[in-house]
Phi, psi and omega in degrees: 000145180291151176276124180255322184218135175241153177237146180241146167209148175242142187211166184080203177284165177287161172208153185284054181211341189299306182301313181297320180296317175302311178300317180297318180294318179296317181301313185291319176297318180296329183283315186253341179216065187297340183283345183284131177280147180233128170238165178224127177278128183284136176061041170064225183293340175297316179288331178290323178289323183269350182076020181272119184213161177248133173269125180281105182268186182297322179299313179299320179297315181297325187250018182301329179299335179301329186295340180292344183273351191240155171266194180067200177221119181296338181261356172084148178241169168199166172254097180234122178254115187294339181265001176261077187299317182300318181293321182290326174295315178303322182272001177075020183269339170221164179267155175306130178094348179277146172270113182304323176300320180293318180299314180293319180296320179294327177295318177297321179293318180296325180278357180065036182280128178262328181227129175249121175259115178254131178245104184185192181271201186295318182298314181301314187283319180288332172296319177297324176296321177299319178297315180298320178298317179300314181294319180301317179296339182250025172076024178229118180275129177230127171271129180241124179235113182263155172239137188274107180248116166187131179291344179285341184052052187231034177262126177275132000250044189269129183299310187220117178274152183294137174095345187289319178300315180296318179300317177299316180296319180291325178293325174296319181289326178297312182297330182297334175269318184296319182292340175299345179283357189295342180259013182279349179211151183302322180228093192252127176250121179244126176246114175266105181272123182246148180295155179146087186292309182245344186237132183266007185305312186296319178294318178296314181293328176292318177299317182296317182288323177298316178291332171293324175295320178302325180298337184269357188263154171263148182235153181230077185304327183290344179257006178093357181270096182236151178296324183302319181288326181276350189287169170274129183255344177201145174230122181245124184231158176298330183282348185262136173288134182237119170257099187299320183296313182294317179295323180294323177296315182295315184287335175296323177295321176297314180298317182294327184278315188257335184088005178201158179222131178241120183246134171256118187240123170283131186300340181272352177294130177074006183298318178304320181292319181294317180298316180299320181294317181293318182289329175294334175276001178085010182272146177274128179265122186281144178230153181275180181300341179270001180087003178283143176297134176284100191294331180292340181273340179258346169056067181303322179301318180292323181296312181296319179300320178298319183295326188258338187302310182290322182297326181269355183065039181285135175277329180216144182232135174231130174245122181232138182247126183262002189305304184289328176300320187280315190286339183262008181282159174288162181290142176274182187297322178298314179291322179302319178294317180294319180300314181298316181296324182282321178291323176301313180289328180295318180295316179297317180297321179295317180291332180275352182074026183258104178284157177145178178256125182288131177180164175279115190278111182293343179261008179220053177056032179060030180285135177282123186199172171274106185273131181307141181301327185297341182263358183273131176211161179256181176073024178297127179287148174286134180278102184284357178276354181298144189301317186295326182282319178296327178288322176300313181292324176298317180299326181267357174084021182254137179285153180242110176219142187282141175280162173298138181304135181272148173278126181263000000 
């Protein structure tokens, strides 16, 4: 059957690809299938449940390219889990006794949607697959084509998720200013906390890009301006085993020699230990509708700073988080190229009725294709054995050994 109407939605946290992906989908449909109507549900599944939508009119089609210049999402995001009925009832999005999947599916049916494009992480895309399955069982065919959005770059089996390259670049730029604070005190400890709940890729990539920036700078050692003081001195990731006592001894030597220590910390590093400590103290650990620990409430950066400050003899400690700065940025040139290739294929897949998540399939020779939803999962660990990462760690003098696999 011909495609008459498509719907778009963006969901989950922001990433530097959402605005551009929305613009790219609109541009491509306008280019090759201008007769297809386009709507967008506002704030992701929140808008789908409430029926709140935007009609993409001629003005939006003509100016869709403007969206490539912006971060965020023009159609809005939210964290809504369609299988968490109690949370949805509490938020007034469904009534007691209603099946949220049924409410969402009926809205798609009422709106006459033939193709749903979801731009989000594994939860967003697998939820869309659940919707399609529900509709199919009830006599309504819906093609669902997802785009992989997450700055953590942790979607199985996708090689590179949209927005991750840009987020790493932005985290590096953030650090370029924050690390400048290292001379504000004689013994300064700086913790740069980077997003990454289960996966340390973003922190590692940010450190790599930051050190590449250091390679381009001139230094004046006689005046105290040295690369050594501006360098990354430690990288802590969920995938790395951390011996706090041994690292403290190593970093104490750096502090004694340079007068400062700069740590790049993935927010997911050490979370099991932090949660265990808080719960042992009788404190309740808050979780979001997906069951994830609310990391901003346990403050991993502050916890790590506390572990090291006294051991390093730090006179001043600064913890700075680059997450929101990074994730709300516009896409960079690398991501724009990736977004175009993925949105072009997403549109073709939608017109062809081929459901799946668009991505370079690591289990199929990195071929760009619509990957079946059944194979999509989150929490892919960063491979710490990669040559570029082992070289980075060797350069900063930190050992690399894998942590025990964490339960997600």
